[in-house]
KEKOLVEX-183569 format. One line per 4 residues: number of its first residue (from 1); their letters; for each residue x, y negated, z negated of N, C-alpha, C, O. Coordinates in steps of 0.05 Angstrom, whole numbers. Example, Ala and Ser with C-alpha at 12.3 -4.5 7.8 and 13.67 -1.06 7.14 Angstrom:
BEGIN
1 = AS = 264,114,-156,246,90,-156,264,66,-156,285,66,-169 | 257,45,-142,273,21,-143,258,-1,-157,268,-23,-161 $
//
This chain:
BEGIN
1 = MAKK = 687,1490,-1536,699,1480,-1511,678,1472,-1491,681,1453,-1476 | 655,1485,-1493,633,1477,-1474,623,1450,-1481,617,1434,-1464 | 620,1445,-1507,611,1418,-1515,630,1397,-1507,622,1375,-1499 | 657,1403,-1509,677,1383,-1502,675,1376,-1473,678,1353,-1465 $
5 = RKKN = 672,1397,-1456,669,1392,-1427,645,1375,-1421,645,1358,-1404 | 623,1380,-1436,599,1364,-1432,603,1335,-1438,594,1317,-1425 | 619,1331,-1461,625,1304,-1468,642,1290,-1448,637,1267,-1440 | 663,1305,-1439,680,1294,-1418,665,1288,-1393,669,1268,-1379 $
9 = SGGG = 648,1307,-1387,632,1303,-1362,615,1279,-1364,613,1263,-1345 | 603,1275,-1388,586,1251,-1392,602,1226,-1390,594,1206,-1378 | 627,1226,-1403,643,1202,-1402,652,1196,-1374,653,1173,-1365 | 659,1217,-1359,668,1213,-1332,645,1201,-1315,650,1184,-1297 $
13 = SSAV = 621,1210,-1321,598,1200,-1305,595,1170,-1311,588,1155,-1293 | 598,1163,-1337,595,1134,-1344,616,1117,-1330,610,1095,-1321 | 639,1127,-1328,661,1112,-1315,655,1108,-1286,660,1087,-1274 | 645,1130,-1274,639,1128,-1246,616,1108,-1241,617,1093,-1222 $
17 = QRRA = 596,1108,-1258,574,1089,-1255,583,1061,-1258,574,1043,-1243 | 602,1056,-1276,613,1029,-1279,628,1021,-1254,626,998,-1244 | 644,1041,-1243,657,1035,-1218,638,1029,-1196,642,1012,-1179 | 616,1044,-1196,596,1040,-1174,583,1013,-1177,578,999,-1157 $
21 = QIQA = 578,1004,-1202,567,978,-1206,586,956,-1196,578,936,-1184 | 612,961,-1203,632,942,-1194,632,941,-1163,634,920,-1151 | 630,965,-1151,630,966,-1122,606,951,-1111,608,937,-1091 | 582,955,-1123,558,942,-1114,561,912,-1116,553,897,-1098 $
25 = QAQL = 572,902,-1138,576,874,-1141,596,863,-1120,592,842,-1109 | 616,880,-1115,635,871,-1094,622,870,-1067,627,851,-1051 | 604,889,-1061,589,889,-1035,571,864,-1033,569,852,-1012 | 558,858,-1056,541,834,-1056,558,809,-1051,549,791,-1036 $
29 = QSRS = 581,807,-1063,598,784,-1059,609,783,-1030,613,762,-1019 | 613,807,-1019,623,808,-991,603,797,-971,612,788,-950 | 577,797,-978,557,786,-959,555,756,-960,543,744,-943 | 567,744,-980,568,714,-981,594,705,-968,613,721,-968 $
33 = PSGA = 595,680,-957,619,670,-944,644,671,-961,666,676,-951 | 641,667,-988,664,666,-1006,673,693,-1014,694,695,-1027 | 658,715,-1009,665,741,-1019,676,759,-998,674,784,-1001 | 688,749,-978,698,766,-957,721,784,-966,724,807,-957 $
37 = GGTT = 738,773,-984,760,789,-993,753,811,-1012,768,830,-1014 | 730,810,-1026,722,830,-1046,713,855,-1033,712,876,-1048 | 707,856,-1009,697,880,-996,718,902,-995,712,925,-1000 | 742,894,-988,764,913,-986,771,925,-1013,775,949,-1015 $
41 = AGGA = 771,908,-1033,778,918,-1060,757,937,-1070,763,959,-1080 | 732,929,-1066,710,947,-1075,710,973,-1060,705,994,-1072 | 716,972,-1035,717,997,-1019,739,1015,-1029,735,1040,-1029 | 762,1004,-1037,784,1021,-1046,777,1034,-1072,782,1058,-1076 $
45 = KSGS = 765,1019,-1090,757,1030,-1116,736,1052,-1113,737,1072,-1127 | 718,1048,-1095,697,1068,-1091,709,1094,-1080,700,1116,-1087 | 729,1091,-1063,742,1114,-1052,756,1130,-1073,754,1155,-1073 | 771,1117,-1091,785,1132,-1111,767,1145,-1131,772,1167,-1140 $
49 = ASQS = 745,1132,-1136,725,1143,-1155,713,1168,-1143,708,1187,-1158 | 709,1169,-1118,696,1192,-1105,716,1216,-1105,707,1238,-1109 | 741,1211,-1102,761,1232,-1102,764,1244,-1130,769,1268,-1132 | 762,1228,-1150,768,1238,-1177,746,1254,-1189,750,1270,-1207 $
53 = SPGA = 722,1251,-1179,699,1265,-1191,679,1272,-1171,662,1255,-1165 | 680,1296,-1159,659,1304,-1140,635,1313,-1155,634,1310,-1179 | 615,1322,-1142,590,1332,-1154,572,1311,-1163,563,1294,-1147 | 566,1312,-1189,546,1293,-1201,555,1265,-1198,540,1247,-1192 $
57 = SSKS = 582,1261,-1202,593,1233,-1199,589,1223,-1171,581,1200,-1167 | 594,1240,-1152,590,1232,-1124,561,1224,-1118,556,1205,-1104 | 543,1239,-1130,515,1234,-1126,507,1207,-1139,492,1192,-1128 | 519,1202,-1162,513,1177,-1176,523,1154,-1159,509,1133,-1156 $
61 = VSTT = 547,1156,-1149,558,1135,-1132,541,1130,-1108,535,1108,-1100 | 533,1153,-1095,516,1150,-1071,490,1136,-1077,482,1119,-1062 | 477,1144,-1099,451,1132,-1106,455,1103,-1112,439,1086,-1103 | 475,1096,-1127,480,1068,-1135,486,1052,-1110,477,1029,-1108 $
65 = SVRS = 502,1064,-1092,508,1049,-1067,484,1042,-1051,481,1020,-1040 | 466,1062,-1049,441,1058,-1034,425,1036,-1047,414,1018,-1034 | 423,1038,-1074,408,1017,-1088,421,990,-1084,408,969,-1080 | 448,989,-1085,462,964,-1082,458,953,-1054,453,929,-1050 $
69 = TTRS = 458,971,-1034,454,962,-1007,426,951,-1003,422,932,-989 | 407,965,-1017,379,955,-1015,376,928,-1028,363,911,-1017 | 390,925,-1051,389,898,-1064,402,878,-1046,392,855,-1043 | 425,885,-1033,438,866,-1015,421,859,-992,420,835,-985 $
73 = DSAS = 407,878,-979,389,872,-957,366,855,-966,358,837,-952 | 357,861,-991,335,844,-1001,344,816,-1006,329,797,-1001 | 369,813,-1015,380,786,-1020,383,771,-994,380,746,-994 | 388,785,-972,393,770,-947,366,762,-934,367,746,-916 $
77 = RPSG = 343,773,-943,318,766,-932,303,748,-952,308,750,-976 | 285,731,-943,269,715,-962,253,734,-980,241,752,-970 | 253,728,-1006,239,745,-1025,210,738,-1026,202,716,-1018 | 194,756,-1036,166,751,-1040,149,765,-1019,160,775,-1000 $
81 = PASV = 124,767,-1023,106,780,-1004,103,765,-978,112,742,-976 | 91,779,-958,89,767,-931,72,741,-931,76,723,-915 | 53,740,-950,35,717,-951,50,692,-958,41,670,-952 | 74,695,-972,90,671,-979,102,658,-954,105,634,-953 $
85 = HQPQ = 108,674,-934,120,663,-910,100,653,-890,107,640,-870 | 75,659,-894,54,652,-874,52,622,-870,49,613,-847 | 54,605,-891,52,576,-886,74,566,-867,69,548,-851 | 98,578,-868,119,569,-849,111,574,-820,116,558,-803 $
89 = RRYT = 99,598,-815,91,604,-788,68,586,-780,67,577,-757 | 49,580,-798,28,562,-791,39,534,-786,28,520,-768 | 59,525,-800,71,499,-796,84,498,-768,82,477,-754 | 96,520,-760,108,521,-733,86,518,-712,90,503,-692 $
93 = RRRV = 64,531,-715,42,528,-696,31,500,-696,24,490,-675 | 29,488,-719,20,460,-720,38,441,-705,29,423,-692 | 64,446,-707,83,429,-692,79,432,-662,79,411,-649 | 75,455,-652,70,459,-623,44,446,-615,42,433,-595 $
97 = SGRT = 24,450,-632,-2,438,-627,-1,408,-627,-13,395,-610 | 14,396,-645,17,367,-647,32,356,-622,25,335,-612 | 52,371,-613,66,363,-589,48,363,-565,49,345,-548 | 31,383,-563,12,384,-541,-7,361,-541,-13,348,-521 $
101 = RWLV = -17,354,-566,-35,332,-568,-22,306,-560,-34,289,-546 | 3,302,-567,17,278,-559,21,277,-528,19,255,-516 | 26,300,-516,28,300,-487,2,293,-474,1,278,-454 | -21,303,-485,-47,296,-475,-52,266,-478,-62,253,-459 $
105 = VAGA = -46,255,-501,-50,227,-506,-33,210,-487,-42,190,-475 | -7,218,-484,10,203,-466,0,204,-437,1,184,-423 | -10,228,-428,-21,230,-401,-45,212,-398,-48,199,-377 | -62,211,-418,-86,194,-417,-78,165,-415,-90,149,-400 $
109 = LIVV = -58,157,-431,-49,129,-430,-38,122,-402,-42,100,-392 | -23,141,-390,-13,136,-363,-35,132,-343,-34,114,-327 | -56,148,-345,-79,146,-327,-92,119,-331,-99,105,-311 | -97,111,-356,-110,85,-362,-93,62,-351,-103,44,-339 $
113 = LAIV = -67,63,-356,-49,42,-346,-50,41,-316,-49,19,-305 | -51,64,-303,-52,64,-274,-77,51,-264,-77,36,-244 | -100,57,-277,-125,46,-269,-125,15,-273,-133,0,-256 | -115,7,-297,-114,-22,-302,-95,-36,-282,-102,-57,-272 $
117 = GGFI = -72,-23,-277,-54,-35,-258,-66,-37,-230,-62,-56,-215 | -83,-17,-223,-96,-18,-197,-115,-41,-195,-117,-55,-175 | -131,-46,-217,-149,-68,-217,-134,-95,-216,-143,-113,-202 | -112,-96,-230,-96,-121,-229,-86,-126,-201,-86,-148,-191 $
121 = LLSQ = -76,-104,-188,-66,-107,-161,-87,-116,-142,-83,-133,-125 | -111,-104,-145,-133,-112,-127,-141,-141,-132,-147,-155,-112 | -141,-150,-157,-148,-177,-162,-127,-196,-151,-134,-218,-141 | -102,-188,-152,-81,-205,-140,-83,-205,-110,-79,-226,-97 $
125 = QHSS = -90,-182,-98,-94,-181,-69,-117,-198,-60,-116,-210,-39 | -137,-200,-77,-161,-215,-69,-154,-245,-66,-165,-259,-49 | -134,-254,-82,-127,-282,-80,-102,-288,-64,-96,-311,-59 | -88,-267,-55,-64,-272,-40,-69,-270,-10,-88,-257,-1 $
129 = SGAR = -52,-282,5,-56,-283,34,-51,-256,47,-67,-247,63 | -28,-243,40,-22,-219,53,-41,-196,47,-45,-178,63 | -54,-197,23,-71,-175,15,-96,-174,32,-108,-152,34 | -105,-196,44,-128,-196,60,-123,-184,88,-141,-181,104 $
133 = RGTT = -98,-179,94,-91,-167,119,-92,-137,117,-81,-125,99 | -106,-124,135,-109,-95,134,-116,-84,162,-120,-99,181 | -118,-58,163,-125,-45,188,-155,-48,193,-172,-42,176 | -162,-56,217,-190,-59,224,-203,-32,227,-191,-13,238 $
137 = DPEV = -227,-29,218,-243,-5,221,-243,2,251,-251,-15,268 | -235,27,258,-235,34,287,-261,30,301,-262,23,324 | -284,35,287,-310,31,299,-315,1,305,-326,-5,326 | -307,-16,287,-310,-45,291,-292,-53,315,-302,-68,332 $
141 = LKTV = -268,-44,316,-250,-51,337,-260,-42,364,-259,-56,384 | -271,-18,365,-282,-7,390,-306,-24,398,-309,-29,422 | -323,-31,380,-347,-47,387,-339,-74,399,-351,-82,419 | -319,-87,387,-312,-114,396,-296,-114,422,-298,-132,438 $
145 = TSVD = -280,-93,426,-262,-93,449,-275,-79,473,-262,-77,494 | -298,-68,470,-312,-55,493,-341,-62,493,-359,-44,494 | -347,-88,492,-375,-96,493,-387,-88,520,-375,-92,541 | -411,-78,519,-424,-68,544,-428,-91,564,-437,-113,556 $
149 = TALL = -422,-86,589,-425,-106,610,-454,-116,612,-459,-139,617 | -472,-98,609,-501,-105,611,-508,-125,589,-523,-144,594 | -497,-122,565,-502,-141,544,-489,-168,551,-502,-189,546 | -465,-168,561,-451,-193,569,-468,-208,590,-471,-232,589 $
153 = AQIG = -477,-193,610,-493,-205,631,-520,-216,620,-529,-237,629 | -532,-201,602,-558,-209,591,-555,-235,576,-573,-252,577 | -534,-239,561,-531,-263,544,-520,-286,561,-529,-309,557 | -502,-281,580,-491,-303,596,-477,-323,578,-460,-316,563 $
157 = TGGQ = -485,-349,580,-473,-369,563,-486,-370,535,-476,-382,517 | -508,-356,532,-522,-355,506,-532,-382,498,-538,-386,474 | -535,-401,517,-544,-427,510,-523,-444,496,-530,-464,484 | -498,-435,496,-476,-449,482,-464,-471,499,-465,-470,524 $
161 = KNPL = -454,-491,486,-441,-513,500,-414,-503,510,-400,-488,497 | -406,-512,534,-381,-504,546,-358,-514,528,-355,-538,524 | -341,-496,517,-319,-504,499,-294,-513,514,-275,-523,502 | -293,-509,540,-268,-513,555,-267,-541,568,-287,-551,578 $
165 = KAVS = -243,-552,566,-237,-578,578,-216,-574,599,-199,-556,596 | -216,-589,620,-196,-587,641,-170,-599,632,-170,-620,619 | -148,-587,639,-121,-598,635,-112,-609,662,-111,-594,682 | -106,-635,663,-100,-647,689,-70,-652,692,-55,-658,672 $
169 = NRDR = -61,-650,717,-33,-657,724,-12,-642,708,8,-653,699 | -16,-617,704,3,-600,690,10,-576,707,-7,-565,721 | 36,-569,706,44,-545,720,31,-520,706,25,-521,682 | 27,-500,722,15,-476,710,33,-465,688,57,-464,690 $
173 = LVGP = 20,-457,666,34,-445,644,36,-415,648,16,-401,650 | 61,-406,650,67,-378,655,80,-366,631,97,-378,618 | 72,-341,624,82,-328,600,108,-314,604,120,-316,626 | 117,-300,584,144,-287,584,146,-265,606,168,-258,613 $
177 = NGKP = 124,-255,615,125,-234,635,117,-244,663,112,-228,681 | 116,-271,666,111,-282,692,81,-283,700,75,-289,723 | 64,-278,681,35,-278,686,23,-303,674,35,-315,656 | -1,-312,682,-14,-335,669,-15,-331,639,-24,-310,629 $
181 = EVFY = -7,-352,625,-6,-349,595,-31,-361,582,-40,-382,589 | -41,-345,564,-63,-355,546,-49,-359,519,-42,-340,505 | -47,-384,511,-33,-392,487,-53,-399,465,-70,-416,469 | -51,-386,442,-69,-391,420,-53,-403,396,-32,-393,389 $
185 = WGAE = -64,-424,385,-52,-437,362,-73,-438,339,-94,-451,342 | -67,-423,318,-87,-421,296,-74,-416,269,-49,-418,267 | -91,-411,250,-81,-405,222,-101,-387,209,-125,-388,214 | -90,-370,191,-108,-350,178,-127,-363,159,-149,-352,155 $
189 = FCPY = -120,-385,146,-138,-397,127,-162,-410,140,-183,-414,127 | -160,-417,165,-179,-434,180,-205,-419,186,-204,-399,201 | -228,-427,176,-254,-413,181,-263,-416,210,-276,-399,221 | -255,-439,223,-263,-443,252,-247,-424,270,-257,-414,290 $
193 = CAAE = -221,-419,262,-205,-399,276,-217,-372,272,-218,-355,291 | -226,-366,248,-238,-340,242,-262,-334,260,-264,-312,270 | -279,-354,264,-302,-350,281,-295,-348,310,-306,-331,324 | -276,-364,319,-268,-364,347,-254,-338,355,-257,-329,378 $
197 = RWSL = -239,-325,337,-225,-301,344,-244,-279,354,-236,-263,371 | -268,-278,344,-287,-258,353,-292,-261,383,-291,-241,398 | -296,-285,392,-301,-290,421,-276,-285,437,-277,-274,459 | -253,-294,427,-228,-291,441,-220,-262,445,-211,-254,466 $
201 = VIAL = -225,-246,424,-218,-217,426,-236,-204,447,-226,-188,463 | -262,-211,448,-280,-200,468,-270,-207,496,-269,-190,514 | -263,-233,500,-254,-242,527,-228,-229,535,-225,-219,557 | -208,-229,517,-182,-217,523,-184,-187,529,-169,-177,546 $
205 = SRFG = -202,-174,516,-205,-145,520,-215,-138,548,-213,-115,556 | -226,-157,562,-234,-152,590,-211,-153,609,-213,-145,632 | -188,-163,600,-164,-165,617,-141,-147,607,-121,-144,621 | -144,-135,584,-123,-119,573,-133,-102,549,-156,-96,547 $
209 = HFSA = -114,-95,532,-120,-76,510,-105,-83,485,-81,-89,485 | -120,-84,463,-108,-87,436,-102,-60,424,-121,-44,419 | -77,-54,420,-70,-29,406,-67,-34,376,-68,-15,360 | -65,-59,368,-65,-65,339,-78,-93,336,-71,-112,350 $
213 = LPET = -96,-94,317,-110,-119,311,-119,-120,282,-141,-111,276 | -102,-129,264,-108,-128,236,-133,-145,229,-139,-165,243 | -146,-137,208,-169,-153,198,-160,-172,176,-139,-168,164 | -175,-193,172,-169,-212,150,-194,-228,145,-215,-224,157 $
217 = TSSS = -191,-247,127,-213,-266,122,-200,-294,120,-176,-297,115 | -217,-314,124,-207,-341,120,-202,-347,91,-208,-330,74 | -193,-371,84,-187,-378,57,-212,-376,39,-234,-382,48 | -208,-369,14,-230,-367,-5,-235,-394,-18,-255,-397,-32 $
221 = TDVY = -218,-414,-12,-221,-441,-25,-229,-462,-5,-232,-485,-12 | -232,-455,21,-239,-474,42,-269,-472,47,-283,-456,34 | -279,-488,65,-307,-486,73,-312,-459,86,-293,-448,98 | -336,-450,84,-342,-423,95,-322,-403,85,-309,-390,101 $
225 = PDTA = -319,-400,58,-298,-383,47,-301,-353,56,-322,-343,59 | -277,-341,58,-275,-312,64,-291,-304,88,-304,-283,88 | -289,-319,109,-302,-312,134,-288,-288,146,-264,-289,151 | -302,-266,151,-290,-241,161,-282,-245,190,-296,-256,207 $
229 = TFTF = -258,-236,196,-246,-240,223,-223,-221,228,-220,-202,213 | -207,-228,248,-182,-214,254,-159,-234,251,-164,-258,247 | -135,-223,252,-112,-241,253,-94,-231,276,-91,-207,280 | -83,-250,291,-65,-243,312,-36,-239,302,-19,-230,318 $
233 = YGSS = -32,-244,277,-6,-239,265,-4,-209,261,-20,-197,245 | 15,-196,274,17,-167,272,0,-152,293,-1,-128,292 | -12,-167,311,-28,-154,332,-10,-145,355,13,-154,357 | -21,-128,372,-7,-119,396,-26,-118,419,-47,-105,418 $
237 = YTSS = -19,-132,441,-37,-134,464,-21,-131,490,1,-142,492 | -32,-116,508,-19,-112,535,-40,-117,556,-63,-111,554 | -30,-129,579,-48,-135,601,-32,-136,627,-8,-143,627 | -45,-128,648,-32,-129,675,-38,-156,688,-27,-161,710 $
241 = YIDF = -54,-173,676,-63,-198,689,-55,-223,674,-51,-244,687 | -51,-222,648,-44,-246,633,-23,-240,612,-19,-216,605 | -10,-261,602,8,-259,579,-6,-273,556,-11,-298,557 | -13,-259,535,-26,-271,512,-5,-277,491,10,-259,482 $
245 = VPLE = -2,-303,484,18,-312,465,4,-325,441,-3,-349,443 | -2,-310,420,-15,-321,397,5,-331,376,27,-321,374 | -4,-351,360,13,-361,339,-5,-368,315,-21,-386,316 | -2,-353,294,-15,-358,268,4,-375,252,22,-363,239 $
249 = VEDR = 1,-401,251,21,-419,240,21,-417,209,43,-420,197 | -2,-414,197,-3,-413,168,-20,-389,158,-37,-379,173 | -15,-381,133,-29,-358,123,-54,-368,107,-61,-391,110 | -66,-350,92,-91,-357,78,-87,-378,56,-106,-391,48 $
253 = DQQP = -62,-380,47,-56,-400,26,-44,-426,38,-33,-442,24 | -47,-428,65,-37,-451,79,-7,-454,76,4,-476,76 | 7,-431,74,36,-431,73,46,-423,101,32,-408,116 | 70,-432,109,80,-426,136,81,-395,140,90,-380,123 $
257 = LQTP = 72,-387,164,72,-359,171,88,-353,196,107,-337,195 | 81,-367,218,97,-364,242,106,-392,252,90,-411,252 | 131,-393,259,142,-419,267,142,-421,298,153,-404,311 | 131,-443,308,130,-446,337,158,-452,348,175,-464,334 $
261 = SQEQ = 163,-443,372,188,-450,386,187,-480,393,166,-492,391 | 209,-490,402,210,-518,410,191,-523,433,177,-544,433 | 190,-505,452,172,-508,475,143,-507,467,127,-523,476 | 137,-489,449,109,-487,439,101,-512,424,78,-522,427 $
265 = QQLV = 119,-522,407,112,-546,393,109,-570,411,91,-586,407 | 125,-571,432,121,-593,451,95,-591,466,82,-611,471 | 87,-566,472,61,-563,485,38,-572,467,20,-585,476 | 40,-564,442,19,-573,423,20,-603,419,-2,-616,419 $
269 = NALN = 43,-614,418,45,-644,415,33,-658,439,21,-679,436 | 35,-646,462,25,-659,487,-5,-656,489,-18,-676,497 | -16,-633,483,-44,-628,488,-61,-628,463,-86,-630,465 | -49,-625,440,-63,-624,415,-48,-640,394,-38,-628,375 $
273 = PSGG = -45,-666,398,-27,-683,382,-32,-681,352,-14,-683,336 | -57,-676,344,-63,-675,315,-53,-649,303,-50,-646,279 | -47,-629,321,-39,-603,311,-61,-587,298,-56,-568,284 | -86,-595,304,-109,-582,291,-113,-553,300,-105,-545,321 $
277 = FPFL = -127,-538,283,-133,-510,288,-164,-507,293,-179,-521,280 | -172,-490,311,-156,-475,330,-151,-491,356,-166,-510,361 | -131,-483,371,-126,-495,397,-119,-472,416,-104,-454,409 | -131,-473,440,-128,-452,460,-121,-465,487,-134,-484,496 $
281 = DIAN = -100,-455,499,-91,-465,526,-92,-441,545,-77,-421,541 | -108,-443,566,-109,-423,587,-93,-432,611,-103,-445,629 | -68,-424,611,-50,-429,634,-47,-458,642,-41,-464,665 | -52,-477,623,-52,-505,629,-73,-513,650,-71,-534,663 $
285 = IYMS = -94,-497,652,-117,-503,669,-140,-513,651,-152,-533,657 | -145,-497,631,-166,-504,612,-155,-502,583,-136,-488,578 | -167,-517,566,-160,-517,538,-185,-521,521,-205,-532,530 | -184,-513,496,-205,-518,477,-193,-527,450,-171,-517,443 $
289 = EGQT = -206,-544,436,-197,-554,410,-220,-552,390,-243,-558,397 | -214,-544,366,-233,-544,345,-254,-522,347,-250,-502,360 | -277,-527,335,-298,-507,333,-310,-499,359,-317,-516,375 | -311,-473,364,-325,-463,387,-349,-445,379,-369,-444,393 $
293 = VDPG = -346,-432,356,-367,-415,344,-372,-425,316,-353,-430,301 | -397,-428,308,-404,-437,282,-397,-416,261,-410,-395,261 | -378,-421,243,-371,-400,223,-393,-397,202,-394,-376,188 | -412,-416,200,-434,-413,182,-451,-389,189,-464,-378,171 $
297 = LLSG = -452,-381,214,-468,-358,222,-457,-332,210,-471,-313,207 | -431,-332,204,-417,-308,195,-415,-307,164,-404,-288,153 | -425,-328,151,-421,-330,122,-433,-306,107,-456,-299,111 | -417,-295,90,-426,-272,73,-427,-246,87,-435,-226,75 $
301 = LSQK = -419,-244,112,-421,-219,127,-393,-206,129,-373,-219,129 | -394,-180,130,-369,-164,133,-363,-162,163,-379,-168,180 | -339,-151,168,-332,-146,196,-353,-128,209,-361,-132,232 | -360,-107,195,-379,-87,206,-406,-100,211,-419,-95,231 $
305 = DIAI = -415,-117,192,-440,-131,196,-440,-148,222,-459,-147,237 | -418,-163,226,-416,-180,249,-416,-163,275,-429,-170,294 | -400,-142,274,-398,-124,298,-425,-113,305,-432,-112,329 | -441,-105,285,-468,-94,291,-485,-115,303,-500,-110,322 $
309 = QITN = -484,-139,293,-501,-161,304,-493,-169,332,-510,-178,347 | -468,-166,338,-459,-173,365,-472,-155,386,-478,-164,408 | -477,-131,379,-490,-112,398,-520,-117,402,-532,-104,419 | -531,-134,386,-560,-141,388,-563,-168,401,-557,-189,389 $
313 = SSTS = -571,-169,426,-572,-194,442,-591,-214,431,-590,-237,439 | -609,-206,413,-629,-225,403,-619,-241,379,-633,-259,370 | -595,-234,368,-586,-248,344,-570,-273,351,-559,-275,373 | -571,-292,333,-556,-317,338,-526,-312,339,-511,-325,355 $
317 = ISKS = -517,-293,324,-488,-286,324,-480,-275,351,-460,-284,362 | -496,-257,363,-490,-246,389,-490,-268,410,-472,-269,427 | -510,-285,410,-512,-306,430,-488,-326,428,-478,-335,449 | -480,-332,404,-459,-351,400,-432,-339,408,-417,-350,424 $
321 = IVGV = -425,-316,396,-399,-303,400,-396,-294,429,-376,-300,442 | -416,-280,440,-414,-269,467,-416,-292,487,-402,-291,508 | -433,-312,482,-435,-335,500,-408,-349,504,-400,-355,526 | -394,-355,481,-368,-367,483,-348,-349,496,-331,-358,511 $
325 = ANYL = -350,-323,490,-331,-303,503,-334,-304,533,-314,-301,547 | -358,-307,543,-362,-308,572,-350,-333,584,-340,-333,606 | -352,-355,570,-339,-380,579,-309,-376,581,-296,-383,601 | -297,-364,560,-268,-359,560,-260,-340,582,-239,-343,595 $
329 = TAGI = -277,-320,587,-271,-300,608,-271,-315,635,-253,-310,651 | -290,-332,640,-291,-347,666,-267,-364,669,-256,-366,691 | -258,-377,647,-234,-394,649,-209,-378,655,-192,-387,671 | -207,-354,643,-184,-337,649,-185,-327,678,-164,-324,691 $
333 = CVAT = -209,-322,688,-212,-313,715,-202,-334,735,-191,-327,756 | -206,-359,729,-196,-381,746,-166,-379,746,-153,-382,767 | -153,-374,723,-124,-373,721,-113,-348,736,-90,-350,746 | -127,-326,737,-118,-302,750,-127,-299,779,-123,-278,791 $
337 = NDQP = -139,-320,789,-150,-319,817,-170,-296,819,-170,-280,838 | -188,-295,799,-210,-276,798,-201,-247,798,-212,-229,812 | -180,-242,783,-171,-214,779,-173,-207,750,-166,-223,732 | -182,-183,743,-191,-162,762,-219,-168,772,-235,-181,759 $
341 = ASVC = -224,-159,796,-249,-164,810,-273,-152,794,-295,-163,795 | -268,-129,781,-289,-116,767,-300,-134,744,-323,-131,736 | -284,-152,735,-292,-171,714,-301,-197,726,-322,-207,721 | -283,-208,742,-287,-236,751,-307,-239,773,-319,-261,777 $
345 = KASF = -312,-218,788,-332,-220,810,-360,-214,801,-379,-215,818 | -364,-208,776,-391,-204,766,-407,-230,769,-397,-252,765 | -432,-227,777,-449,-251,784,-451,-270,761,-450,-295,765 | -454,-261,736,-457,-280,714,-431,-295,708,-432,-318,699 $
349 = IQEI = -408,-282,713,-382,-296,709,-379,-317,732,-370,-339,727 | -386,-310,756,-384,-329,778,-402,-353,773,-395,-375,780 | -425,-349,761,-443,-371,755,-431,-389,734,-433,-414,736 | -417,-378,714,-405,-394,693,-381,-409,705,-376,-432,698 $
353 = EKQL = -366,-396,723,-343,-410,736,-352,-435,750,-338,-455,749 | -375,-435,762,-385,-458,776,-391,-481,757,-391,-504,765 | -395,-475,731,-400,-496,712,-375,-508,701,-375,-528,687 | -352,-496,706,-327,-505,696,-315,-527,713,-318,-526,738 $
357 = PRVA = -303,-547,701,-291,-568,717,-266,-558,732,-251,-541,721 | -263,-567,757,-239,-559,772,-221,-583,775,-230,-604,784 | -196,-580,768,-177,-601,770,-153,-591,786,-143,-569,782 | -144,-608,804,-121,-600,820,-96,-597,802,-91,-614,785 $
361 = LAQI = -81,-576,807,-57,-572,792,-33,-583,808,-33,-584,832 | -13,-591,793,11,-601,806,24,-579,823,33,-583,845 | 24,-554,811,33,-531,826,15,-508,819,11,-502,796 | 3,-496,839,-15,-474,834,-2,-447,836,-15,-426,830 $
365 = GPVA = 23,-446,844,37,-421,846,47,-411,819,45,-426,800 | 56,-386,817,65,-375,792,93,-385,784,112,-370,784 | 94,-411,779,120,-424,772,119,-430,742,99,-442,732 | 139,-423,728,139,-427,699,139,-457,693,152,-473,706 $
369 = LQLT = 124,-464,672,122,-492,664,147,-500,650,156,-487,631 | 159,-523,658,182,-534,645,171,-553,623,166,-576,628 | 168,-543,599,155,-558,578,171,-583,571,160,-603,562 | 197,-582,574,213,-605,567,207,-629,585,215,-652,579 $
373 = ALSE = 194,-624,608,188,-646,627,162,-659,620,155,-680,632 | 147,-649,600,122,-661,592,127,-689,581,146,-692,565 | 111,-708,589,115,-735,578,88,-747,569,88,-760,548 | 67,-742,583,42,-753,575,32,-742,549,27,-717,548 $
377 = GALP = 28,-758,530,18,-749,504,38,-735,487,32,-726,464 | 63,-732,496,83,-717,480,94,-735,458,96,-759,461 | 102,-722,437,114,-736,414,144,-731,415,153,-711,427 | 160,-749,404,189,-745,404,196,-719,390,183,-710,372 $
381 = NGDS = 218,-708,399,228,-683,386,233,-687,357,244,-708,349 | 225,-667,341,230,-669,312,209,-686,297,212,-691,273 | 189,-696,312,168,-712,298,153,-694,278,143,-673,285 | 152,-703,253,138,-688,233,113,-702,224,106,-702,200 $
385 = RPRS = 99,-714,243,74,-728,236,55,-710,222,50,-688,231 | 44,-718,199,25,-701,185,0,-698,201,-10,-716,215 | -12,-673,200,-36,-667,215,-60,-675,199,-72,-659,185 | -67,-701,200,-88,-712,184,-116,-708,197,-136,-711,184 $
389 = SRAD = -116,-702,223,-141,-700,237,-145,-672,248,-150,-669,272 | -143,-653,231,-146,-625,239,-175,-620,247,-194,-633,237 | -178,-601,266,-205,-595,275,-221,-581,252,-245,-582,252 | -206,-569,234,-221,-555,212,-220,-571,187,-231,-563,166 $
//
């Protein structure tokens, strides 16, 4: 009987092991998407097997289940040693490193393109009219708008020829604020305008203040190319004694910049029929046409270079620019009845005034000029005569 129980016990153990194997297979199948239904069946079989045979059979089932679970966990993880997975981690790092390199390359390309674009922009600005317009160096502006009185007195006329001509039989030209008008007609491309502006700025600064005065250069394709100067386009000037009315008719490319009003055009037609640049009218008392300062003296010099030379009374530039500025100052003093006295009553200005021609005015009072009444030298309205005899 003992041997029979041993045989039965062995047989029962084998049956339990087979059931455990079936259960393990069912658990393996349950971990795959298609084996979801096998888990319940396997679980039921395992339960019945445990109830029918406790003891050794239960131990066998437990051991087999652990082994099966271990196999199942192993199946769910990549097989092989850790060194097999290392290339995948290295590949991931290479991808990050490659992305970083591309970012660095892209950033470098952006910087290069920005630099190239900057050079292109600068080259375009060099040849364009608007690009030559910029803010004047504050030191240069201060030097030109506040020339020392002692220097002005020392130079006097500077040996320069009087640039002013008398305007006869004209009513006084009064500006928009009821003060004597100083009317300027010029163009940014014009090298003679470029040279004259230095003298005009010095003279005007004795009667008022420039809060804005952009810098520019004359045309790079005309005579005396790229003469350093200012532009009255975009400037701002205030004075208690005069009304300054500037007009920059053309830009550096000789394209239209500012359009004269009908009255301004009539004035130019009457006193400057050729329409040449530059032209200056001081209250219809004095006028100047064409070159007043030799632009050749300024050739190749920067704004700062010219400003420095102006402060040295022994230089040709200082004698020419300051000498003409003193003539213009004296002419404006005649228009303002020697106001302000601090400027106009200076002995050297009074001496220059004596050299200026005096012509009786039709009306010497502050009466606005009726430009439409001009007849002498005036052209018909709408006349588009080409300016073939420009001063420049």
